[in-house]
C-alpha positions in Angstrom: 1.2 -10.3 -30.2 -2.9 -11.1 -29.8 -5.1 -8.6 -29.2 -5.8 -9.3 -25.7 -2.2 -9.1 -24.6 -2.4 -5.5 -25.9 -5.5 -4.5 -24.2 -4.0 -5.8 -21.0 -7.0 -8.7 -20.9 -5.4 -12.0 -18.6 -8.6 -13.9 -19.6 -6.8 -16.8 -21.6 -3.5 -17.7 -22.4 -0.8 -19.1 -19.8 -2.0 -18.1 -16.4 1.6 -17.8 -14.9 2.9 -15.8 -17.4 0.3 -13.3 -17.7 0.7 -13.0 -13.6 4.5 -12.8 -13.4 4.4 -10.2 -16.7 1.8 -8.4 -14.8 3.0 -8.9 -11.2 7.0 -7.4 -12.4 5.8 -3.6 -13.2 3.8 -3.9 -10.1 6.7 -5.2 -7.8 8.8 -2.6 -9.0 6.2 -0.1 -9.2 5.5 -0.6 -5.7 9.2 -0.8 -4.6 9.9 3.0 -6.3 6.7 4.2 -4.5 8.1 3.0 -1.1 11.3 4.7 -2.2 9.8 8.1 -1.9 9.7 8.0 2.1 12.8 5.6 2.4 14.9 8.3 0.7 13.5 10.7 3.1 14.9 8.6 5.9 17.9 7.7 4.4 19.1 11.6 4.0 18.0 13.2 6.8 19.2 9.8 8.7 22.8 10.2 7.6 23.3 14.0 6.7 20.6 15.6 9.9 21.0 12.7 12.3 19.1 10.3 14.6 16.5 12.5 16.1 16.1 13.5 12.2 15.3 9.8 10.9 13.0 9.4 14.3 10.8 12.4 13.1 10.0 11.1 9.5 9.9 7.6 11.5 7.3 9.2 13.8 5.2 10.6 10.4 5.0 7.6 8.4 1.7 5.7 10.4 0.2 9.1 10.5 0.5 9.3 6.7 -0.5 6.1 6.0 -3.4 6.3 8.3 -5.0 9.6 6.4 -4.2 8.1 2.9 -5.5 4.1 4.3 -9.6 5.3 3.2 -8.7 6.6 -0.2 -6.7 3.8 -0.8 -9.3 0.8 -0.2 -12.2 3.1 -2.2 -9.3 2.8 -4.9 -9.3 -0.7 -4.6 -12.8 -0.8 -5.0 -12.7 1.5 -8.5 -10.0 -0.9 -9.7 -12.4 -3.9 -9.7 -15.5 -2.3 -11.0 -12.9 -1.0 -14.2 -11.5 -4.7 -14.1 -15.1 -6.3 -14.2 -16.5 -4.2 -16.8 -13.2 -4.2 -19.0 -13.1 -8.1 -19.0 -17.0 -8.1 -19.3 -16.2 -5.9 -22.5 -19.1 -3.0 -21.2 -16.9 -0.1 -22.7 -19.7 2.4 -21.1 -19.5 1.2 -17.6 -15.3 1.4 -18.0 -15.9 4.8 -19.2 -18.0 6.0 -16.8 -16.2 4.6 -13.6 -12.9 6.5 -14.8 -14.3 9.8 -15.1 -16.2 9.4 -11.6 -13.4 8.4 -9.9 -11.2 10.7 -10.8 -13.5 13.4 -10.2 -14.0 12.3 -6.6 -10.5 11.7 -5.8 -9.7 15.2 -6.6 -12.8 16.4 -4.3 -11.4 14.1 -1.8 -7.6 14.8 -2.0 -8.6 18.4 -1.5 -10.5 17.5 2.1 -7.8 15.2 3.2 -5.2 18.1 2.1 -6.9 20.5 4.6 -7.6 17.8 7.7 -4.4 16.3 7.3 -2.5 19.6 8.0 -5.0 20.7 11.2 -4.8 17.5 12.4 -1.2 16.5 12.4 0.4 17.9 15.5 -2.6 16.6 17.7 -1.6 12.7 16.3 2.0 13.3 17.0 1.1 14.7 20.5 -1.8 11.6 21.3 1.2 9.3 19.6 3.3 10.2 22.7 6.4 11.5 20.1 9.2 12.2 21.9 9.9 15.7 22.9 13.1 16.0 20.9 11.1 14.5 17.4 8.1 16.6 17.8 9.0 19.9 16.0 10.5 18.0 12.8 8.1 15.5 12.7 5.2 18.4 12.6 7.5 20.2 10.2 7.8 17.2 7.8 3.7 16.5 7.8 2.6 19.8 7.5 4.2 20.3 4.1 3.5 16.5 3.1 -0.4 16.5 4.0 -0.3 20.0 2.0 0.4 17.8 -1.3 -2.4 15.1 -0.5 -4.6 16.0 -3.5 -1.2 15.3 -5.6 -1.1 11.8 -4.2 -5.1 10.8 -4.5 -5.3 11.7 -8.2 -2.0 9.9 -9.1 -2.9 6.5 -6.9 -6.8 6.8 -8.8 -5.1 7.1 -12.2 -2.5 4.4 -11.7 -5.3 2.2 -10.2 -7.3 2.7 -13.1 -4.2 1.8 -15.8 -3.7 -1.5 -13.5 -7.1 -2.5 -13.9 -7.2 -2.8 -17.4 -3.9 -4.9 -17.2 -1.3 -1.7 -17.9 1.1 -2.1 -15.1 3.9 -0.3 -17.0 3.0 2.8 -17.7 2.7 3.6 -13.8 6.3 1.7 -13.4 8.2 4.3 -15.6 6.2 7.1 -14.1 7.7 5.8 -10.7 11.0 5.4 -11.7 11.1 8.9 -13.5 9.8 10.3 -10.3 12.0 8.4 -8.0 15.1 9.6 -9.7 14.0 13.3 -9.2 13.2 12.4 -5.7 16.6 11.7 -5.0 18.1 14.6 -6.3 16.1 16.7 -4.8 16.3 15.6 -1.3 19.8 15.7 -2.2 19.8 19.5 -2.8 17.1 20.4 -0.2 18.8 18.6 2.6 22.6 18.5 1.8 22.8 22.2 -0.3 20.0 24.3 1.4 20.1 22.6 4.7 16.5 22.6 4.9 16.4 19.5 7.0 12.9 17.1 7.3 11.1 20.2 5.5 13.9 19.8 2.4 12.9 15.9 2.6 9.0 16.6 2.5 9.2 19.2 -0.4 11.2 17.1 -2.3 8.6 14.3 -2.0 5.5 15.8 -2.6 7.0 18.0 -5.7 7.7 14.2 -7.1 4.4 13.2 -6.2 2.9 16.8 -8.1 4.7 15.7 -11.1 3.7 12.0 -11.0 -0.1 13.1 -11.0 0.5 15.0 -13.9 2.2 12.6 -16.0 -0.6 9.4 -15.2 -3.3 12.1 -16.2 -1.6 13.0 -19.4 -1.6 9.2 -20.2 -4.8 8.8 -19.2 -6.1 11.4 -21.7 -3.6 10.5 -24.3 -4.8 7.3 -24.6 -7.5 5.8 -27.7 -8.7 3.4 -25.5 -12.3 3.1 -23.3 -10.7 4.5 -20.1 -9.2 7.5 -21.9 -10.0 10.4 -19.8 -12.1 13.6 -20.5 -11.5 16.3 -18.3 -14.6 18.0 -19.6 -16.5 14.9 -18.9 -15.4 14.6 -15.2 -18.5 14.4 -13.5 -19.9 11.5 -10.3 -22.2 9.3 -11.7 -24.2 7.9 -8.2 -24.7 4.4 -10.3 -21.2 4.3 -10.7 -20.0 5.8 -7.1 -22.4 3.3 -5.2 -20.6 0.1 -7.1 -16.8 2.0 -6.3 -18.2 2.6 -2.5 -19.8 -1.0 -2.1 -16.4 -2.6 -2.7 -14.3 0.5 -1.3 -15.3 1.1 1.7 -14.6 -2.2 3.5 -11.3 -2.1 2.1 -10.9 1.7 3.1 -11.7 1.2 6.5 -10.0 -2.2 7.1 -7.1 0.6 5.9 -8.0 3.3 8.4 -8.5 0.8 10.9 -5.3 -1.3 11.0 -3.8 2.1 10.2 -4.8 3.4 13.6 -3.6 0.0 14.8 -0.4 1.2 13.9 -0.1 4.4 15.0 -1.0 2.6 18.3 2.0 0.7 17.7 4.1 3.5 17.2 3.3 5.0 20.8 4.3 1.6 22.5 7.8 2.1 20.6 8.2 5.8 21.7 8.1 4.8 25.4 11.4 2.9 24.6 12.8 6.5 23.0 14.4 8.3 20.0 16.8 5.5 19.1 14.3 2.6 19.2 11.7 4.8 17.3 14.6 5.1 14.7 15.1 1.2 14.9 11.9 0.3 14.6 11.3 2.9 11.5 14.4 1.6 9.8 12.8 -2.2 10.4 9.9 -1.0 9.0 10.9 0.0 5.9 12.7 -3.6 5.0 8.9 -4.7 6.5 7.6 -2.8 3.4 9.8 -3.8 1.2 9.8 -7.3 2.3 5.8 -6.8 1.7 6.2 -5.6 -1.7 5.5 -9.1 -3.5 2.8 -9.8 -1.5 0.9 -6.4 -1.8 2.3 -6.8 -5.8 0.5 -10.1 -6.1 -2.5 -9.4 -3.8 -3.7 -6.7 -6.5 -2.2 -8.8 -9.3 -4.9 -11.2 -8.3 -7.6 -8.7 -8.0 -7.1 -7.6 -11.5 -7.2 -11.3 -12.8 -10.3 -12.5 -11.2 -11.9 -9.0 -11.8 -11.6 -9.7 -15.3 -12.4 -13.5 -15.1 -15.2 -13.2 -13.4 -16.5 -10.3 -15.6 -16.0 -12.8 -18.8 -17.5 -15.5 -16.4 -14.6 -18.0 -16.4 -14.6 -19.6 -12.9 -12.3 -22.7 -13.3 -9.4 -20.3 -14.3 -10.2 -17.5 -11.4 -9.5 -20.9 -9.1 -6.0 -21.7 -11.5 -5.3 -17.9 -10.8 -5.1 -18.0 -7.0 -3.3 -21.0 -6.8 -0.7 -19.9 -9.1 -0.6 -16.9 -7.4 0.0 -18.6 -3.9 3.2 -20.3 -5.2 4.7 -17.3 -6.8 3.8 -14.9 -3.8 5.6 -17.4 -1.1 8.4 -18.3 -3.4 9.4 -14.6 -3.4 8.9 -14.0 -0.2 10.7 -16.9 0.8 13.9 -16.0 -1.0 13.6 -11.7 0.0 13.2 -13.0 3.5 16.2 -15.1 3.8 18.6 -12.8 2.9 17.3 -9.5 5.0 17.4 -12.2 7.8 21.1 -12.7 7.2 22.1 -9.2 6.9 19.4 -7.4 9.3 22.4 -5.4 10.8 23.7 -4.0 7.5 20.5 -3.8 6.3 19.9 -1.0 9.4 23.0 0.6 9.2 21.8 1.8 5.8 19.6 4.2 7.7 21.8 5.2 10.8 25.4 3.9 12.1 24.5 4.1 15.9 24.5 1.2 17.5 21.4 1.8 19.5 19.6 2.4 16.5 20.8 -0.8 14.6 20.3 -3.1 17.8 16.5 -2.2 17.9 15.8 -2.3 14.1 17.5 -5.5 13.3 16.1 -7.3 16.4 12.8 -6.6 15.0 13.5 -7.5 11.3 15.0 -10.8 12.8 11.8 -11.9 14.4 9.2 -10.7 11.6 11.5 -12.3 8.8 10.0 -16.3 8.7 6.6 -15.3 8.9 5.6 -13.0 5.7 5.0 -16.4 4.0 1.6 -15.9 5.9 0.8 -12.4 4.6 0.9 -13.9 1.2 -2.1 -16.6 2.0 -4.2 -13.6 3.6 -3.5 -10.7 0.8 -4.4 -13.4 -1.9 -7.4 -14.9 -0.9 -8.1 -11.6 0.3 -7.7 -10.0 -3.4 -9.9 -13.2 -4.7 -12.5 -11.9 -2.6 -12.6 -8.0 -2.9 -12.4 -9.2 -6.6 -16.1 -11.0 -6.3 -17.2 -7.9 -4.4 -17.0 -9.8 -0.7 -14.6 -6.5 0.5 -15.7 -7.1 3.9 -14.8 -10.5 4.5 -11.0 -9.3 4.1 -12.2 -5.9 6.5 -13.1 -8.2 9.4 -10.4 -10.7 9.4 -7.9 -8.1 8.7 -9.4 -5.9 11.7 -9.7 -8.8 14.2 -6.0 -9.9 13.4 -4.1 -6.5 13.0 -5.8 -4.5 15.5 -7.7 -6.1 18.4 -5.5 -9.2 18.8 -2.1 -7.4 18.2 -3.3 -4.5 20.4 -4.6 -7.2 23.0 -1.2 -9.2 23.2 1.3 -5.9 22.8 -0.8 -4.4 26.1 -0.5 -7.8 28.3 2.8 -8.7 27.1 5.3 -5.5 26.8 3.7 -5.5 30.9 5.6 -8.6 31.5 8.5 -8.3 29.2 9.2 -4.6 27.9 11.4 -5.7 24.9 11.4 -4.5 21.4 11.1 -7.7 19.9 7.8 -8.0 21.6 6.6 -5.5 19.0 7.6 -8.0 16.7 6.0 -10.8 17.6 3.2 -9.0 17.9 3.4 -8.2 14.1 4.4 -12.3 13.4 1.5 -13.8 15.5 -1.1 -11.8 13.9 -0.2 -12.6 10.4 -0.6 -16.2 10.9 -3.8 -15.6 12.5 -5.4 -13.6 9.7 -4.3 -15.9 6.9 -5.9 -18.6 9.0 -9.0 -16.6 9.3 -9.4 -15.5 5.4 -8.0 -19.1 4.2 -11.0 -20.6 6.6 -13.9 -18.0 4.8 -12.1 -18.8 1.7 -12.5 -22.7 1.7 -15.4 -23.2 3.4 -18.1 -20.3 2.1 -18.4 -21.8 -1.5 -18.3 -17.7 -3.0 -17.2 -19.0 -6.4 -19.9 -21.6 -6.6 -22.4 -18.6 -5.7 -20.5 -16.6 -8.3 -21.7 -19.1 -11.0 -24.9 -19.5 -10.0 -25.8 -16.1 -9.9 -24.8 -15.9 -13.6 -27.1 -18.9 -14.7 -30.1 -16.8 -12.8 
């Protein structure tokens, strides 16, 4: 094995091999990350009831909203680390790592306090059904109390992935996901704590994940080694992170607000439809796994190769990632489409829940290929520092146009399938917008010209 492969560098060698080897741990890691909330839904849906399942489902968009801005900042930190790492600038890697971990601690504490205080108001604003709001509030209060574990864990994981180490976060997630399953079963079934037990299981597992990833960063002998006594925010490096991360964070927040608004439409169909859509949303997340994983892979790949000034390799990497992500999504999508009813039945045996969830799945499955184009092109652009472009295209498609579409069409045809069409059609629009900029802005030529100056 070469030194470059050992160090996680992707600036030379077979592109397809590197992308696949890097993306598989990302894909599996994202899978186990999703298992936290999914296991909560499976356990409470089968052992507590449809109302409890609806409560967990109603909580998910709020959780995503509260953490979305930070995840954008984590993307920015990953881009900065990957470019310094690709350019072999050790001091830049070191200071970026310590700046972002310190920032994550402060941000997480603030997020915990805001989340606990604001959760009840979000639930009421979403018009959450009366029979689910109490349980949803209990779930959110516990979950948000541990937000600092989530922010520090994701910061550490993002750093490891930026230097090409996707395996370590995967091993941590496998271990803590298994822990979460056992804790879920113990708290919900044995202690009969209901949705509160599911929340405690998740947050305890997140705390263990955080401790493990910090331990790994402290034990490494590489340039990204974490020294707790050196934790401080360096203004120069925080500015670089913010420049890339804020547009991505704002995009995540605004899109999450849109999803919260979509949930308010779903709430109007009743608890069974909320449970069905929430179950379908789990498969939406799973089908999005390869899309997001390859999108993250190309961000790291492009970031490292831009740092190493290997521009032709950037173009080849984007092309290869598109092929890999589309092929993966098509295969998984056909399976979920064919067994839609069975997929929803894992969460609930209620016929109304199954019908609502399967309807949404069948509308959305054929269109995931469009998300591949949007995410891969967006990932490459973010790695170049053009984070505002994916932000604008995503907000226009996923927020403005989607909300206009749902507001008008649901008045004409009050059917839950319309919500699925709202997602599918706007994925196509987002892909078209992002692809247009990618091919007509000459962004890569601009990068080359900048380096020649």
